[in-house]
LUMVO-382079 format. One record per residue: residue in three letters; x, y, z of N, C-alpha, C in turn. Coordinates in nm, 2 decimals. Example, Ala and Ser with C-alpha at 12.3 -4.5 7.8 and 13.67 -1.06 7.14 Angstrom:
residues 2
(ala,(1.32,-0.57,0.78),(1.23,-0.45,0.78),(1.32,-0.33,0.78))
(ser,(1.28,-0.22,0.71),(1.37,-0.11,0.71),(1.29,0.00,0.79))
//
This chain:
residues 163
(unk,(4.38,14.24,9.64),(4.32,14.16,9.76),(4.22,14.05,9.69))
(unk,(4.16,13.95,9.69),(4.03,13.86,9.65),(3.98,13.86,9.76))
(unk,(3.82,13.92,9.77),(3.73,13.89,9.84),(3.61,13.79,9.80))
(unk,(3.59,13.68,9.89),(3.48,13.59,9.83),(3.35,13.61,9.90))
(unk,(3.27,13.61,9.90),(3.14,13.64,10.01),(3.07,13.52,10.00))
(unk,(3.03,13.46,10.09),(2.99,13.34,10.13),(2.91,13.23,10.04))
(unk,(3.01,13.21,10.00),(2.97,13.05,9.88),(3.00,13.00,9.92))
(unk,(2.88,12.94,10.04),(2.83,12.81,10.14),(2.79,12.75,10.08))
(unk,(2.79,12.59,10.13),(2.69,12.51,10.08),(2.55,12.53,10.05))
(unk,(2.47,12.57,10.12),(2.36,12.61,10.14),(2.28,12.70,10.02))
(unk,(2.39,12.75,9.99),(2.35,12.80,9.85),(2.34,12.74,9.71))
(unk,(2.39,12.66,9.72),(2.36,12.57,9.63),(2.23,12.47,9.63))
(unk,(2.19,12.45,9.78),(2.03,12.36,9.79),(1.93,12.45,9.77))
(unk,(1.88,12.38,9.68),(1.73,12.44,9.63),(1.69,12.44,9.71))
(unk,(1.68,12.38,9.81),(1.59,12.34,9.93),(1.59,12.44,10.05))
(unk,(1.71,12.53,10.04),(1.74,12.62,10.17),(1.73,12.75,10.12))
(unk,(1.63,12.83,10.23),(1.59,12.91,10.20),(1.66,13.02,10.14))
(unk,(1.81,13.02,10.17),(1.91,13.08,10.11),(1.99,13.06,9.98))
(unk,(1.91,12.94,9.92),(1.93,12.89,9.78),(1.98,13.06,9.68))
(unk,(2.08,13.00,9.64),(2.12,13.12,9.54),(2.11,13.03,9.36))
(unk,(1.99,13.09,9.31),(2.00,13.06,9.15),(2.11,13.10,9.11))
(unk,(2.17,13.00,9.02),(2.28,13.04,8.96),(2.40,13.03,9.00))
(unk,(2.42,13.04,9.12),(2.51,13.01,9.20),(2.64,12.90,9.15))
(unk,(2.60,12.80,9.16),(2.69,12.68,9.10),(2.76,12.71,8.94))
(unk,(2.66,12.83,8.90),(2.77,12.84,8.75),(2.92,12.95,8.79))
(unk,(2.91,13.07,8.91),(3.02,13.11,8.97),(3.14,13.01,9.01))
(unk,(3.09,12.88,9.02),(3.17,12.80,9.10),(3.32,12.76,8.99))
(unk,(3.29,12.75,8.86),(3.43,12.72,8.76),(3.50,12.86,8.77))
(unk,(3.41,12.97,8.78),(3.50,13.09,8.75),(3.56,13.19,8.87))
(unk,(3.50,13.13,8.97),(3.55,13.16,9.08),(3.66,13.09,9.12))
(unk,(3.71,12.93,9.08),(3.81,12.90,9.07),(3.92,12.91,9.02))
(unk,(3.89,13.02,8.89),(3.99,13.02,8.81),(4.08,13.13,8.90))
(unk,(4.00,13.22,8.91),(4.02,13.36,8.97),(4.11,13.34,9.10))
(unk,(4.04,13.24,9.17),(4.10,13.19,9.31),(4.27,13.13,9.26))
(unk,(4.27,13.08,9.17),(4.33,13.00,9.12),(4.48,13.15,9.06))
(unk,(4.43,13.23,9.02),(4.51,13.35,8.95),(4.56,13.38,9.09))
(unk,(4.50,13.40,9.18),(4.51,13.47,9.33),(4.63,13.42,9.41))
(unk,(4.65,13.24,9.41),(4.70,13.20,9.50),(4.83,13.20,9.37))
(unk,(4.82,13.17,9.29),(4.98,13.23,9.21),(5.04,13.30,9.21))
(unk,(4.96,13.44,9.19),(5.03,13.55,9.24),(5.05,13.58,9.39))
(unk,(4.99,13.51,9.43),(5.06,13.54,9.59),(4.94,13.63,9.65))
(unk,(4.86,13.68,9.59),(4.73,13.81,9.63),(4.65,13.74,9.76))
(unk,(4.62,13.81,9.85),(4.57,13.81,9.93),(4.46,13.76,9.95))
(unk,(4.37,13.67,10.03),(4.27,13.61,9.99),(4.16,13.60,10.09))
(unk,(4.04,13.66,10.13),(4.04,13.68,10.22),(3.84,13.61,10.23))
(unk,(3.78,13.51,10.26),(3.61,13.46,10.28),(3.54,13.51,10.41))
(unk,(3.45,13.51,10.32),(3.36,13.55,10.45),(3.22,13.45,10.47))
(unk,(3.16,13.41,10.57),(3.08,13.28,10.60),(3.00,13.36,10.69))
(unk,(2.91,13.35,10.59),(2.73,13.40,10.70),(2.68,13.30,10.77))
(unk,(2.70,13.33,10.91),(2.66,13.27,11.05),(2.53,13.30,11.14))
(unk,(2.40,13.23,11.07),(2.31,13.34,11.11),(2.32,13.32,11.27))
(unk,(2.22,13.47,11.32),(2.28,13.41,11.47),(2.20,13.35,11.55))
(unk,(2.14,13.25,11.53),(2.09,13.11,11.60),(2.14,13.02,11.60))
(unk,(2.32,12.99,11.50),(2.38,12.91,11.48),(2.51,12.98,11.55))
(unk,(2.52,13.11,11.57),(2.63,13.11,11.63),(2.63,13.08,11.81))
(unk,(2.78,13.05,11.78),(2.85,12.94,11.89),(2.81,12.81,11.93))
(unk,(2.69,12.76,11.82),(2.65,12.68,11.87),(2.68,12.54,11.72))
(unk,(2.55,12.58,11.67),(2.60,12.47,11.53),(2.62,12.52,11.41))
(unk,(2.74,12.57,11.42),(2.81,12.68,11.31),(2.90,12.58,11.25))
(unk,(2.88,12.46,11.25),(2.94,12.41,11.19),(2.90,12.27,11.11))
(unk,(2.74,12.32,11.08),(2.69,12.22,11.02),(2.74,12.28,10.86))
(unk,(2.66,12.14,10.79),(2.76,12.09,10.65),(2.73,12.23,10.57))
(unk,(2.60,12.29,10.58),(2.55,12.43,10.47),(2.59,12.50,10.47))
(unk,(2.68,12.59,10.62),(2.73,12.62,10.67),(2.86,12.65,10.63))
(unk,(2.95,12.56,10.58),(3.04,12.52,10.50),(3.09,12.62,10.41))
(unk,(3.26,12.66,10.36),(3.24,12.68,10.20),(3.24,12.60,10.13))
(unk,(3.21,12.60,10.02),(3.21,12.50,9.92),(3.38,12.44,9.91))
(unk,(3.36,12.26,9.88),(3.49,12.19,9.90),(3.57,12.26,9.78))
(unk,(3.43,12.31,9.65),(3.60,12.37,9.56),(3.62,12.52,9.52))
(unk,(3.63,12.57,9.62),(3.72,12.72,9.68),(3.77,12.71,9.79))
(unk,(3.77,12.56,9.87),(3.79,12.55,10.01),(3.91,12.63,10.05))
(unk,(3.93,12.71,10.17),(4.01,12.83,10.16),(4.16,12.72,10.25))
(unk,(4.29,12.81,10.19),(4.42,12.75,10.23),(4.45,12.79,10.40))
(unk,(4.57,12.74,10.44),(4.58,12.76,10.58),(4.63,12.92,10.59))
(unk,(4.70,12.98,10.47),(4.70,13.12,10.50),(4.63,13.19,10.46))
(unk,(4.51,13.13,10.43),(4.42,13.23,10.40),(4.30,13.26,10.47))
(unk,(4.21,13.40,10.50),(4.16,13.43,10.60),(3.99,13.40,10.55))
(unk,(3.94,13.40,10.69),(3.77,13.32,10.67),(3.73,13.40,10.77))
(unk,(3.64,13.49,10.75),(3.56,13.59,10.86),(3.42,13.57,10.88))
(unk,(3.37,13.54,11.02),(3.24,13.46,11.04),(3.19,13.63,11.02))
(unk,(3.05,13.61,10.99),(2.96,13.76,11.00),(2.82,13.67,11.03))
(unk,(2.73,13.74,11.13),(2.63,13.71,11.18),(2.48,13.78,11.12))
(unk,(2.54,13.87,11.02),(2.44,13.95,10.95),(2.51,13.98,10.79))
(unk,(2.45,14.09,10.73),(2.53,14.14,10.61),(2.61,14.15,10.59))
(unk,(2.70,14.25,10.65),(2.83,14.25,10.66),(2.96,14.23,10.74))
(unk,(3.01,14.23,10.75),(3.14,14.21,10.84),(3.17,14.29,10.98))
(unk,(3.17,14.24,11.12),(3.13,14.33,11.21),(3.27,14.39,11.18))
(unk,(3.28,14.52,11.30),(3.37,14.65,11.27),(3.47,14.54,11.33))
(unk,(3.45,14.47,11.45),(3.61,14.40,11.46),(3.71,14.35,11.37))
(unk,(3.62,14.24,11.24),(3.66,14.19,11.15),(3.69,14.27,11.05))
(unk,(3.63,14.39,11.06),(3.72,14.51,10.92),(3.87,14.57,11.03))
(unk,(3.85,14.64,11.10),(3.97,14.63,11.22),(4.08,14.59,11.19))
(unk,(4.04,14.41,11.19),(4.14,14.31,11.14),(4.18,14.28,11.01))
(unk,(4.08,14.36,10.91),(4.13,14.34,10.76),(4.23,14.46,10.73))
(unk,(4.18,14.58,10.84),(4.29,14.67,10.79),(4.42,14.66,10.90))
(unk,(4.39,14.61,10.94),(4.54,14.55,11.00),(4.64,14.50,10.95))
(unk,(4.54,14.35,10.87),(4.65,14.27,10.77),(4.71,14.33,10.67))
(unk,(4.61,14.45,10.56),(4.65,14.53,10.51),(4.77,14.59,10.52))
(unk,(4.74,14.67,10.65),(4.91,14.74,10.67),(5.00,14.67,10.67))
(unk,(5.03,14.55,10.67),(5.17,14.51,10.63),(5.22,14.47,10.51))
(unk,(5.12,14.45,10.41),(5.10,14.41,10.28),(5.00,14.53,10.21))
(unk,(5.08,14.63,10.20),(5.04,14.79,10.11),(4.99,14.78,9.99))
(unk,(5.06,14.63,9.89),(4.97,14.65,9.77),(4.85,14.59,9.81))
(unk,(4.78,14.53,9.87),(4.68,14.45,9.95),(4.54,14.56,9.91))
(unk,(4.61,14.67,9.97),(4.50,14.78,9.99),(4.42,14.87,9.83))
(unk,(4.57,14.85,9.71),(4.52,14.90,9.61),(4.44,14.89,9.54))
(unk,(4.41,14.70,9.50),(4.33,14.69,9.42),(4.23,14.55,9.51))
(unk,(4.12,14.53,9.52),(4.01,14.46,9.60),(3.91,14.45,9.54))
(unk,(3.89,14.30,9.44),(3.81,14.27,9.38),(3.69,14.19,9.50))
(unk,(3.60,14.18,9.51),(3.46,14.08,9.55),(3.41,14.05,9.51))
(unk,(3.41,13.93,9.54),(3.31,13.82,9.40),(3.24,13.74,9.53))
(unk,(3.12,13.66,9.48),(3.04,13.58,9.56),(2.91,13.59,9.56))
(unk,(2.81,13.57,9.64),(2.68,13.60,9.63),(2.64,13.66,9.80))
(unk,(2.52,13.68,9.72),(2.38,13.72,9.69),(2.48,13.93,9.66))
(unk,(2.49,13.89,9.55),(2.48,14.03,9.50),(2.42,14.15,9.56))
(unk,(2.32,14.19,9.59),(2.23,14.28,9.64),(2.21,14.28,9.79))
(unk,(2.29,14.18,9.83),(2.21,14.20,10.02),(2.40,14.21,10.02))
(unk,(2.49,14.11,10.06),(2.58,14.02,10.16),(2.68,14.13,10.05))
(unk,(2.71,14.09,9.89),(2.81,14.15,9.85),(2.81,14.28,9.87))
(unk,(2.71,14.37,9.83),(2.69,14.46,9.83),(2.71,14.56,9.95))
(unk,(2.69,14.49,10.11),(2.69,14.53,10.23),(2.83,14.53,10.25))
(unk,(2.90,14.40,10.21),(3.04,14.36,10.23),(3.14,14.49,10.19))
(unk,(3.11,14.47,10.04),(3.18,14.61,9.98),(3.16,14.68,10.03))
(unk,(3.05,14.77,10.07),(3.08,14.93,10.14),(3.14,14.93,10.27))
(unk,(3.12,14.82,10.33),(3.22,14.78,10.48),(3.33,14.80,10.47))
(unk,(3.38,14.70,10.37),(3.54,14.70,10.36),(3.58,14.85,10.28))
(unk,(3.51,14.89,10.23),(3.57,15.03,10.14),(3.60,15.16,10.29))
(unk,(3.44,15.16,10.33),(3.47,15.23,10.49),(3.60,15.18,10.55))
(unk,(3.65,15.09,10.57),(3.78,15.03,10.62),(3.93,15.04,10.55))
(unk,(3.83,15.04,10.43),(4.05,15.09,10.32),(4.00,15.16,10.21))
(unk,(3.98,15.28,10.30),(3.92,15.41,10.19),(4.00,15.42,10.05))
(unk,(4.16,15.40,10.07),(4.25,15.41,10.00),(4.26,15.28,9.89))
(unk,(4.17,15.22,9.89),(4.17,15.06,9.78),(4.04,15.12,9.66))
(unk,(4.13,15.05,9.53),(4.06,15.08,9.45),(3.95,14.94,9.41))
(unk,(3.82,14.95,9.44),(3.73,14.87,9.47),(3.66,14.85,9.30))
(unk,(3.67,14.69,9.31),(3.61,14.64,9.11),(3.51,14.47,9.19))
(unk,(3.38,14.52,9.10),(3.34,14.35,9.09),(3.31,14.35,8.91))
(unk,(3.32,14.22,8.93),(3.32,14.17,8.81),(3.20,14.06,8.79))
(unk,(3.09,14.13,8.72),(3.00,14.03,8.75),(2.95,13.93,8.66))
(unk,(3.04,13.91,8.61),(3.07,13.73,8.55),(3.11,13.64,8.71))
(unk,(3.13,13.69,8.83),(3.15,13.63,8.94),(3.10,13.67,9.06))
(unk,(2.97,13.71,9.06),(2.90,13.72,9.15),(2.71,13.66,9.11))
(unk,(2.65,13.64,9.19),(2.55,13.61,9.15),(2.42,13.70,9.25))
(unk,(2.30,13.66,9.17),(2.20,13.73,9.28),(2.05,13.73,9.24))
(unk,(1.97,13.84,9.25),(1.84,13.84,9.21),(1.81,13.88,9.10))
(unk,(1.68,13.97,9.09),(1.67,13.98,8.99),(1.70,14.17,9.01))
(unk,(1.82,14.21,9.15),(1.82,14.33,9.16),(1.96,14.35,9.07))
(unk,(2.02,14.27,9.02),(2.21,14.27,8.99),(2.20,14.38,8.90))
(unk,(2.15,14.44,8.81),(2.19,14.54,8.75),(2.17,14.67,8.78))
(unk,(2.02,14.66,8.91),(2.08,14.78,8.97),(2.13,14.80,9.09))
(unk,(2.16,14.71,9.12),(2.29,14.68,9.25),(2.45,14.74,9.16))
(unk,(2.43,14.71,9.05),(2.64,14.73,9.00),(2.56,14.90,8.96))
(unk,(2.44,14.94,8.92),(2.43,15.05,8.89),(2.48,15.16,9.04))
(unk,(2.42,15.12,9.11),(2.50,15.11,9.27),(2.60,15.18,9.33))
(unk,(2.65,15.08,9.28),(2.80,15.07,9.36),(2.91,15.14,9.28))
(unk,(2.86,15.14,9.13),(2.93,15.27,9.07),(2.93,15.39,9.14))
(unk,(2.84,15.45,9.24),(2.81,15.55,9.22),(2.86,15.60,9.35))
(unk,(2.96,15.47,9.41),(3.04,15.44,9.54),(3.18,15.44,9.44))
(unk,(3.20,15.47,9.31),(3.33,15.49,9.32),(3.36,15.34,9.28))
(unk,(3.27,15.22,9.26),(3.34,15.11,9.27),(3.40,15.03,9.10))
(unk,(3.43,14.99,9.07),(3.44,14.98,8.90),(3.36,14.84,8.91))
(unk,(3.27,14.81,8.78),(3.19,14.71,8.84),(3.21,14.72,8.65))
(unk,(3.26,14.56,8.62),(3.27,14.51,8.49),(3.21,14.45,8.41))
//
């Protein structure tokens, strides 16, 4: 399973408070990884961070959309979250989806932005929902801030393979 965290238009906008420096360099790498997942029939999940002030109102704003280069296909899953990690009901839904596709539980790769916040939070939340999974993070497929190395070290303590 491939999980792509919060690759939304606002992270590319230098004028947005949620801008993630370096996220634009991730796009070609994530496109390549996404292509591989699609070709192999791997389950693909996306998260969309919808700030609580936009919940049920203006969450269709351009900045909150997943970037066009990584647009989800109709058979892929998009989970909205209003805080750092997926809510419990989404984690239950992910567990149910993987129950039907047992191979998806074995290898779970998490990619995207903000490594020290949203990638970290969602990886640990998903690990709690899918404790039998082998989780990995490729440092070439994540972006964040000055805490990247410390975050990868911390994730290793949770038995997450960090490449």
